[in-house]
N, C-alpha and C positions, 0 to 999 in steps of 0.2 A: 541620414545613413542611406548608404548606396546599396540599392539591391539590383543584382544581376539575375537575369533569366538564365540559368544553363539548362540547353537543350538535354533530354533524354536522348535516345535512337532517334533519330527520324524528324525533330522539332522541338518546339518549346515546350515547358511544363504543361502537362493539359490540366484543366481545372477539374473538380471534383464532377460537376455536372457533366463535362463530356466524358467521363469513364462509363464504360458499359457495365449493365448489370453484372454480366457474368464475371468480368473484371474484379467488381466490387465484391464479388462473392469469395472469388480465390483470394483476395487481400484478407477478408476479414476470417478465411480458414487459415491463412499463414499466423496471422495474428492472435487467432485463438489457440493454435498451438504453442507459441510463444509464451502466452500468458497461461496455458495449464502448465507447462513445464516450470514455472517460476511457483505456481500454486503448488504443485506437488511438493517442490523442497520445503516449502513451508510448513507443511503438517508432517511429512514424512522423518523430517530431523527432530520434531519434537518426541515423536513416538520411539526413537533409537538413542536418545540420551542416557536412560540408565545403562543399557547395555555397552554403548561407547565410554562412558565413564569406566566400567569395569575393566573392558579391553585394552585400554589406554592407560590405567592407573591414574587416571586424573580426578582432581578434588572438585566439588560441588560448585564452586564459583567460576573455574575454568569451563564446566559445562553449560552454564548460565552464558558464558562470553561466547559460545558457539552459536549460539541466537543472537545475541546483542552485536558482535562484530558484523554480522551481515546486515543487519538494521540499520546500524550507525552509517555504514558505508552507504548504503541505500539513500538514507537521509542527507547526507553531506553531498552526494554528486548528482542527485536527480535534475537539479537547475541547471548545475555545470553542463551536463551531458545532454540536457535538452536543448541549450545553446549550442552545444555543437553541432546538433542533428538540424538547426536553422542554417548552421554556417557552412557545415560541408556535407549536407544532405542526410535525412532521416531516415531513409530507407540504408544507407551507408553504414549509419551508427547502429541501426537495430541489428544488420547482420552483424557487425562486430560484437553486438553483444552476445549472441548466439557462440561465436568463437570463444570468446572470454568465459562466459558461462560455462560451456560445456569443457573447457581444461581446467576450470577450477574444481568441477565437480569431478574428473577424472584424479585431479590432484587430492581431493579431499578423501577419495575412497583408498588412497594409497597413502594417507596420513599415519605416522608410526607414534605421535604422542598429542597429548593436548594442546600445546602451543602451536605445534605445526597445522592441525586442524583448524584452529581460530585465523592463523595466515591463511589458510587457502580458502576459507570462508569469505574473507575479505575480499580476494579474488574473484570469486563468485558473486559477491555484492557489486563489484564493479561492471560484470557482466549484466546483473538484472537490473541495474540502473539505467545501462544502457537499453536495456528492451523496454522497461516501464516506462522511461521518459518520453522515449520516441513513438510508443505504439498508437498511443491517443492522437498525435499529431498526423500520422500516418491516416488513421480512420478520417480524419479533417480533411485531408488532401484527397482523398479517394470517395468519399461519400458524400453526396450533396447535403446541405443543411437541414432539409426537409426529413431525410431519413437517418441521422446522426443518432438519434437517441436510440431507436431500435437496434442500431449498429454496436452502440455500447453495451444494449442490453445484452446482445448476441456474444460480445468480447466478456462480458460478465459470467457468462455462461462457464467460460473457460476457467475462471477462478473456482468457481463451485465444483465443477467436474475435477479440476486438478486436485483441490483440497480432499474429495472424497475419494480419488484414486490415491493420492499420497495415504489417507488411513489405512485404505484395503491392503494395497501394495507394501506397505510399511510393516502392517502386521505379517504378511507372507513371509517376506524378505529376512525380516528380524529373527523372526520365530523358526525359520527352515532353512534358510541358506547363513547370509551374513550379513551384519549391518553397514558393512562396505557397499555391500551393492545398491543403497537406498541412495549412494551417490552415482556409482557406475551406471545406473540405470538411465540418468541423464545423458549420458554420452552419445548411444544410437538415436535417442530421440532428436538431441542437438543437433547431430550431423545430417538426419533426414529434414529436419526445419531448414535448417540452412540450405540445403540442396534445392529444397521447394522453393525456399524464399527469393533464391538468386533467380530462378526462370519466372517467378511470379511478380515479385516487388518492382516497382520502378519509382524512382524519385519524380515527383510531380510537382515540387514546390520551388519557387524561387529561392535561391541562396543569397543570405547577407554576407556582404564583403565586407569584413572588419579584421581587427587586430583581435587576441585573444586577449580577455582581461584576467592575467593571471593575479594581479595584487587583488583582484575584486573575489576571484578564487580561494585565494588564501585566507582573507578576512572571513568571508562567510563561512568556510570548512571549519577554519579553525575556531571560530566562535560555537558554530553547533556542536563540535565534537567537543569543547569542553564541557556545554551546557549538559550534554545528553551524557558525556563522561561521569559527571557530577551526580546526575539525577542515577545513573546505575550504581556507582559506589555508594551512596546513600542507603541504597537496599541491602548492601552487605555491611556496611560500617557505620550506619546512621549518619547524623550531622558532623563534621569535622570542620577544622579551620581550612583543611587545604580543599575540602569541597566548596566551602565559601569563595574562596580564592579563585577556583575554578568558575563558578556560576560568575564570578563579578568580572573575571578577565573574558569569558566569552560572552556578556553583554557589551563589554566595551568593544570588542571587534566586531560584534554585529552592528553595533553604532556606527564604527568605523566605517563597515562596508555600506551604510547606508549614506554616509557623507561623501563616501568615494565614489559611489555610483551616481550620484548626483551631478557631479563635476567631472567624472571622465567621459573622452571623447568617445571611446565605445564600450560602454557597460556592459557586464555580463547581464544583467538584469535591468530591462528597461521598467524604471519605476512609473513611469508615465501609465503603464497598464493598470495601475491603481486608481485611475480616473474612472475607470470604467465600473459603475457601481456594482452589476451584477457579477462581474469577474470577481472583484474584491471578496463580495458575499459569499461568493460559491467557493471560493480558496478557503476562506476561513471558517465557513461551516465544515468544509471536509477535516479542518485542523480539529474543532472540536468533536465533531462526531468520532473522529479516532480516537482522541482521548477517553471519551464515555464507553464507545463500543468495545474497543479491543481489551480495554480492562476488564469487560464483564467475561470474556472469553478465558482471558487468564484465571480468572477468579474461580469461573463456574469449573475448569479443569482441575485447579487445586482442590476444590471441595470434592470432586468426584473423585480424586487420587487420595487425599488426605483424610477426608470425612468418611466417605462410604469406601475405601479400599479397593478401587477399581484400578486395573492397570493403566498404562497410558493408551494401549489398544482400545480398550472396552470404554474407557472414559470418552475418547475421541469418536467413537462409532456412536455414542449416543447423540453427538452434535450432527451425524449425517443428514437426517430429515432436514434440518434449518438447511444446509448447502443446497440439498436437493430442491427445496419449493424456492430458492433463490434463482436456481438455473431455469426453473419453469417460468417463474413471474418475469425475469429480466427483460427479455424481448417486448414482452407485453406492456411492462413498465415506461420502458424506453419509447414504445410507439405512442403511448399518452402524451408524453413529453413532447412528441414531433407535431402532434396533433394541436396539444392545448398549451403549449408551452413548460417550462422546467418547474416552475414555482411550486404547483399543487402537488406534484409527485414527490419532488423532492420533501415538501412539507409534511405530506402525507406517511412518506417512508420514515421520517424522524419520529414523528407521532407513534407510529407501530412500533419502531425500535423501543421507545420510551415504556410503551406498554410491556415487551418482552421483558425488558428489565425489571420493571415492577412485578412481573409475574417471579422473578427470581429471589426478590427480597422476601418471598412467604418460604422459601425452602429453610426445612430444621435439618437436625440431625438424620432423622429418619424418614424423611420425605419420599414418597414413592418416587422410583427413576423416572416413571412414565411422564411425569411433570416436567423434568428437565428438557425432554423432547418437545413438548407442547410449547415450552417457553422459547427453545431453540427455532422451531417453525416460526414463531410469531418474530424473531429477529431476524430469520431468513426472510421473510417476506416484507420486513423494514428495508433490507439491505437491497432488496430487489429494486425497490422503487426509489431509494437514494441513489445508489451508483449511477447508473446510466444516465438518470437526469440531469444530477449535479454535473457530470463530465460535459453532456452536452451543452450546459448553460455556459461552463467556461470556454468552450471554442467557439460558441455562438457569438462571443462578446469579445473576442480575441482577433486583432489584425491577423492575416493569412501569414504573413512575414514572422510573426511571433509565436505561432502555435507550439513549437518546440518549446519555448521558453515559459508559455504561462501552462503548459502539462506538466513541464519539469517543476515548477512552482507548486501545481497542484500537489504533485507526488511529493514534493518535500515537507509540505505542511502536514500531508498525510502520514507520512512517516515520523515527522515529529512528534504526532499525535500518538502513533502506534507506540513508540519507543517511551514516550512519556507517560501512557497508559500500562506500560510492563513496568516500570519504577512504581506507578501509582500503585499498581495492584499489590507488588512485593512489599511495599512500605506500609500499606494499609494492613496487609498480614502479618507484618512483622510487628507490628503495633499490639498486636492481638496475643500471638505465640512468639516464640524465640525465632530468631532470623534464620538459624541455620535449618529448624523446623520448616519455615516457608520454603525456603531455597529447596529442600529436599521432598515435599510434598507436590511442589510444582514439577520436578524431575519425576515423580512417580517412584521413587526410590525407597520412600517411608510412608507410613499411617500415623495418624495422631492417635495420641491417648484419648478415652471420653472426655476428660476435662479438657484438654486442649481442643479437642475436636466443637465444643460448645463455643469456646472462647473466641475460635477462629471464625464460626457461623455469624456471631454477634460483629464481629470486625467486617465481615463480608458484606453484611446488612448496609453498615456505614457507608462502605466504599460503595455499593451499590446505587444508593441514594445520591451520594456525590457524582456517579455516572450519569445518572437521570439528570442532573442540575446541568451536567455538560452538553448533554443532548437538548436539553433546552434551549441553550445558549445558541448551538446551531441552528435549531428550529427558528428562533427570532433573527438570526442572520439570513436564513433562506426565505422570511417574508418582508425583509429588506429588499428584496429583488424589485418590488413594484409589480406592474402589471407586466405579464410577460410578454416581448413582441410576437408577430406573427413568424411563422418558421422561414418566410421569404426575407425578412430584414438584413439588410446588408447586400453589398454588391458582390459580386463572383470574386474578386481578387481579395476580400476579407477586408474592407476599408471598413469602418463602422460609422454608422450613423444613427443618433439616436429614435429609437422607434417612437411611435406616438404613445404618449403620456408621460414622456421625458426619462424615460427608463434609459441607463447607461450613462 
């Protein structure tokens, strides 16, 4: 593979160790803004679904696809656009993400029907994929390895703050103005972020010169789409012959992707990255963590809206303390990962999350709402330890030339887990109550009768126990990392040399 160092203005790309602390802070500030705008959109859209459905005269299933379309595109494109960052410049692709996301937000606000809104959410998803798949690689390019855990913890603050702002702003905008402004608000933020990023961000990585692997993109994108589409359709119609065909075809396409990548002269995804044990364990830990934890969030919201009768705004408000504790603990947890390696904080975070989910399994129809707040705080603490430490482990065991691919792979598996957890949550709910009722309580447009509420709580308990088992698998994978190397392991160019103890 040929690598060309394309100079930034005035010379060759600088190594992260040569970046000044002030420049590192400015870079993190821009990335924090980008992460925040994406996080705002996740929570603020959920709050607006009931109003959107009434205003656009859409049905329940269409409104579910307003969420699913965005997640599906993120999942399908994360690895691909991460590869584009390695090839054409991570900062360039990140900035393009702001442009596409902002344009998609404007169009979502102007949508005149449910199908139009879903189509424009797809465009938003393209921009979101460009932002999320390249942000982690930009951190690795600009922040020395010994401080990356703390940097990822700071970036994690953006997710927490964005989620909280989405809840608070969403409640105000939907109640007092119009649901369309939950999308319009992204436009000025995106323009400001783009202008600041243009002045602050510089590409510092060597670019990989090779052909675009269009065949690999079609195989992987098509396979993921069909499998995730089948999981989503199962929540509304159950298992059908068409669902079986979709899953089987998706599996075949992903198998074809793996075979093609092994033989391709310029593969989209360098499968040799999986020879690094810590990298492999970390990305699959992210998959199972997402499968378990996001299903919990969906189920708790359904409990609060369907069983306790809370509006989407008040249901989301009870989860705010968990986001806040995550924002406070994230940088501190990342600093621990920098000093002592990632394995301990990753494992601790997953163990704490499992305890949080276990607390949710004690919920009954009339549990005090403060108990939900306590469980959300425990979950938030677990997230604060897991995410920055796991992200740091991925980039610490990836060659610098492939930071974008590795970060895209991490985002892809996390998004697969997120979408899968959405399907699992609705499937488990639909096994206990009618499917239309499950959709309705997720959207916050209906409340369950006492009989159905009791049935839902029993089904929720079973789903939460399944989530604990998935988090336990992620914990086992994190322990497979072995003894973590000292932060100084590896050279400045990112070439990997096995650390003492045989890790990697």
